[in-house]
N, C-alpha and C positions, 0 to 999 in steps of 0.2 A: 076572240080570246086566243091568247098565245098558247101554243102547245108546249109544255115544258120539255126541256131537253132531257134526253135519257140520263145524262150524267149530272143533272141539276141537283138531284138529291144528295150527291156526294161533293158538290162544289162548296167552297168556304163562303161564309156570309159576306155580302157586299155592303160596305159602310155607307155608300151613297144612298142605297135603298133605305137604310135606317134613318137617315136624315130626311128623306122624302116622306117617310111615314110620320115623322114628327111634324112636318109642315102641314100635313093634311088635317091635323087635329085642330080643334077650336082654341083661340087665343085667350078666351076669357074663362078658362076653367078655374081660376083663383087668383087672388092678389099676389104680386111678387114681394119677396122679403127684401125691403130696402136696406136692412143692416148687412145682409150678406153681400149685396151689391156694392155698398159703400166700402166694405172691407176689400172687395175684389178690386175696385177702382183705385183706392188710395193706399192699399197695403204695400205695393211695390215701391211707392214713393218713399214711405217711411223706412223701409228696409234699405233702399238705396242711400238714403241720407245717413243712416247709422253706419253703413259700410264705408261711406266716404269719410266720415269722421275717424274711423279706425285706420283707414289707409293713410290719412294725414298724420296721425300719431306715429305710425310705423315709419313714414318717410322722415319725420322729424328725428326719430331715434337713430336712424341709420344715416351714415355719412360716408362718402367715398374715401378710401385710404389716401393719405398724403405721402406719396412716394419720396418726395424731397426731404420731408422731415424724418421719415423712417428709412433713411438711406444707409443706416448702420448695418442692415442685413438684406440680402436679396435671396429670392427663391430660385433655385436652379432646377429647371424642369428636367435637365439631363440626368443629374445625380439624385434628385429628390431631396436635396439638403438645402438648408439655409446657410448661405455663405456671407462672411463679413468682408467688406472691401479692405484691401491692404492699406496700411498707414493710418487707419482710423481706430479709435477706441483705446489707444495706448496712453498711459499716464506719463507725462513729462514733468520735469522739475518746474517748468513755468506754470503748470496747471495745479501745483501744490499750493495750499493756503499758506499764508505768512507764518503761522505758528509752526507748521511742519518744516518749513525752511529753517526756521530758527533752531528747531531741535536737531536737524541734520548738521547745521553749522557748529552747534555746541558739541555734538558727538565727534566731529572731525577734529575740532580744536583739542578736546580731551584726549583723543588718540595721539596727537602729536606731542602734547605735554607729557603723557605717560611714557612715550617712546624716549623723549629727552631725559626724563627722570631716570629711566632704566639705564640709559647710556652713562649718565653721570655716576650712577651707583656702581656699575661695573668698573669704571675707571678708578673710582675711589677704593674699591675692594682690591684691585690689583696693586695700586700704589701702597696701600696699607700692608699687604702681604709682603711686598719687597722690603719695606722698612722693618717689619718684624723679623724677617730673615737676616737682614744686616745687623740689627740691634742685638739679637741673641746668637749670632754666628751659627745659623742652622744650615745644614747641607741640603735640605729639601725645602721647597717653597711652601709655606703654610696655606691653608684654605681659610679665607676671611669672608664672612657673611654678615652684612649689615642689615639688621632687621628693621621693620617699620616702613610705612608708606604714607605719604611720599617722602622721598629721600631729600629732595632739594629744600623743603621747608625745615627739615632737621638741620641741614647745613647752615641755613640762614640763622637758625637759632643757636648754632654752634654747640649742639648737644645731640648725641645719638642715644636712642632709648636702650638698645642692646646690640652688642657685636659678638658673634661667635667665631672662635679661632680654633682650627684643628691642624696640628702638626703631625703628619703621619710617620715621620722618621727622625727620631732623636737618639743620639748615641747614649747607650746605657752600659758602661763598662765593657764587659766581654760581649754584650748583646748590642747589636747595632740598630735594632728596631724597637722603638717604644713610641706609642701613640699618646699624644697629649691633646686633650680637647678642653676648652674653657669658654665661658661666656662672661663678658664684661658688661656692666650696666652703668648708665649715667655717664657715658664717655664724653668728655669735653675735647673738642677738636680745635686745631689751629690751622686756619687756611680755608679755602673754598673747595668746591667739589673737584676742580681741576688743578688745584695747587695745595694739596694736603701736605702740611709740613710736620705735623706731629699730633699727639693726643695724650691726654691724661686720663688714667683709669682709676677711679676711686675705689671700685670693688670688682673682684674677679673670683669666680667659682668654677672649678672644673675637676678633672681627674686624669691620672696617668694609667695607661693600660700596658702591662707586659703580657702579651699574648703567649699562651702555651704553644701555639703553632709556630710562632716566631722563635721561641726558645728552643723548641725541638729542631727547627731548621738551622738555627745558628750554632747549636751545640751538637749537630748531627754527626760530627767527626767521631765522637765517642759513642755514637749510637745509643744515646740516652734520651728518654722521654720523660717529660714532667707532667704531673697531674695534680689537681687540687684535692686536698683532703679535708677541707673545711677549716674555718678559723683562720689561722696564719700558717698552716702547715702545707708543704709541697712535697710530694713523693717523687723520687727519681728512680727509674728502673731502666735497665738496658744491659749492654755488654761493654767491656773495656778490654782492648787488646794489650796483652803483656807478654813479651818474649815469644810471640807467635801463638799465644793461647788466648782465646776469647773467654774472659772470665765474666760471670754474671754479677752485675753490680746492683746493689740496693743501698739507698740512702734516704734519709728524711731531713728536710730543710725547713727551718722556721724563718719567715720573712718578718723583718722588724725595721723600724725607722732608724736612720743613722743621721742624727742631727735634725736640723729644720728643713733641709732640702734634699735629703737622700734616704735610700733604703739599702739594707744589706741582708746577707743570708747567714744564718747560723746552721751549719751542716752537722748533723749527728746521725748515729746509727749506721755508719758506713761499713759495708762488708763486701768482699769479693769472694764468690764461691768458685772453687776449682772442682767442678762436678760435684759428686758426693764424697770426694776424698778429703778436702780440707777447706777451711774458711780463713780468709785473711782480713784482719781489721787493723788499719794503720794506726800506729801509736806506740808508746813506750810503756804503757801500763801492763800489769800482769795478764789482764783479760784480753789485751790486744796482741797483734802479731799473727802468725800462721799456726793454726791448731787443727787437729783432726776432728772430723765431724763425729757425732755419736755412732753413726752407721759404720764408718771406716774404723773407728776404735774398737767396736765390738767384733768386726770382721777380723782385725789384726789379732785380737785376743784368742780367736778360735783357730787361727793358722799357727800351728805349733812351731814350725820351723822358723818363720819370720819373728815370732815372739822370742824364741831362744836367741836369735841373732841380735835382737834389740837389747835383751837383758844381759847378754854376755859382755856388753860394753860398759865398763864401770861408770863412766860419766853419764850415761843414759840412766842407769839404775839410780845414780845420785839425783838426777833431775826428777825421777819418778818418786823420789822420797822413800825408797825401799832400802832397808839395811842390807849391806853386802852379804852378811851371813844368811839372811832369809833368801836372797837370790841364789846363792850357791846351793843351799839345801833344796830349793825347788828345781834347780837344774839337774841335780843328781837323781831325783825320783820323778818319773813321769806322772804318777798320780798326784804327787804334791804340786807338780808344775801345773797340771790341768786345774787343780783346785785353786791354785794361786791366781792364774790368769783368767779363770772363769768367774771370779768374784766381781760384783759391780764396782767395788772400790778400785780395782785395777783399771777398769775402763775409764773411770773419772780421772785417775791419775794420768792416763795416756792423753786425755783431752786437754789437760793443763800444760803439757809440754809445748813450749814455743819452738816450732820446727825451724824457724829462721836461725835461732841461736844454736840449735842442734846441728843444722847443716854446716855452720861455721866450724864446728869441732869435728864432726863425723860426716862428711859429705857422701862417702861411699855407702853408709848405712841407709840414708834416705833414698839414695838412688836405687838400692835393692827394694825399698818399699814402694817404688813406683813414681818417685818425684823426679821431674826434669830439673837438672842443676841450673839451666839457663832461666827457668821460671823462678826458681828460688832466688837467684841473683837479681832478677828484675823486680821481684816483690820487695827485696831488701832496699832497693833504690826508690821505691814508691813510698814517699813519706806522706804523713797526714796533711801538711800544708799543700803539697803538690796535688793531692786528690781533692782537697777542699776547694782549691782554685778551679779545678775542672767543673765543679758543681755549684759554684757561687753565682748568685743572681744579684745584681746591683743596679742602682739608678741614682742619678743626682740631677736636680733641676739646675739650669743655668742661673747665675746670680745676676739679678737686674741692676742696672746702673742707678735706679732710683726706686724707692718703695720697698715693700716687704712681700716676698713670695715664699710660701711654706707648704710642706707636705703634712697632711693630717693622718687620719687612720688608714691602716693597711687591711685590705680584705682579699682573701683568696677565694676565687669563684671558679666555676666550671671552665670558663673560657680563658682565664688568666689571673694575673695579680692586678688589682685595682687599688690605687692610692688617691685619696682626695687631695685637691690642691686649692689653696686660698691665697688671694693677693689683695693688697691694699696700698693705695697711693702710688701706683705704678705709672710710668711715663714711657711713651714710644716716640722716637724721632727727636727733633730739637726741642 
């Protein structure tokens, strides 16, 4: 018998000894389970067969990449990006379908046709503007705009839907600037787009504008400005130089038609103010001429010495309508004189005296009252017609060689004077 090693109690179990112990036992201790043995022997075969079928299905589902077919992009290991080779993937005209090519061709053709139509339109507009300028003897070339698209089809039909004409500069009596704008409809033309010979205009509608800005600039020598006052009234305000004095000017003008093709101005309410000393109204009536203002007449009545000098002249007393005996009595007594000159009746009589007539008879008296003799002489030369001519506003349409062209209603607006224009049966060119 072997003596156990001292360290055997602590040694790990030996598997070979366990197998030997099993071999020492009897073999007929009990029948073996055939079912377990059958599973052990054939179980791996069934598992292997099922695994093989699954592997075949995975191989059928997976296919290696076709690098030639998928040559549109490549993987760059250096940059980590997919890159597309140059010269590939771009759409060319040859790759477009037939319908897309047809659309492109139609668009290109339409662009050329539109360009040609616009060129013919510009040429016709320029030719028409030159003919209108020659026909109406205008100093400025008008602006002609032929409406409607396309233009060539209208030319082939020899009928334009509408044509707009703007003449920026037309002579208007003393005013050189007047804007005329009109639109003609149903125009019949003679000639083609490059050989326009003339046109007939069955109907024309437009307006004439006399701008206040142009009026003020044209009449700026007199430093007068015009403003609209509604309806047909225009107000003129400014200064007028007379004999070295700038007199304040005020006037009211009414704009009215003058015949079928013109307008004229009726100027009224004209006055020139010489400070607060006197007011000049041109004319020959009793209310017109040079008269003292209420302020200066009252001031003169309070100035005793000047009033006595004025009343001591018999012709002046006669113009005042005061009897000579009453004047002499007032001059002898200061109380009576103060009572006489301080009455409202005396102030009103002073205001009625025309100083222009008085200056002709007693120039020295008016000089002592503060009037400049040169100014009085200049005012005497400033007649009503001369002053009206400075403030008149007029305009006349040119007479057409064929047809009827008329001015209608006159309207005064904020920006100027507008007059409606109508025309029928007009002709331009041959």
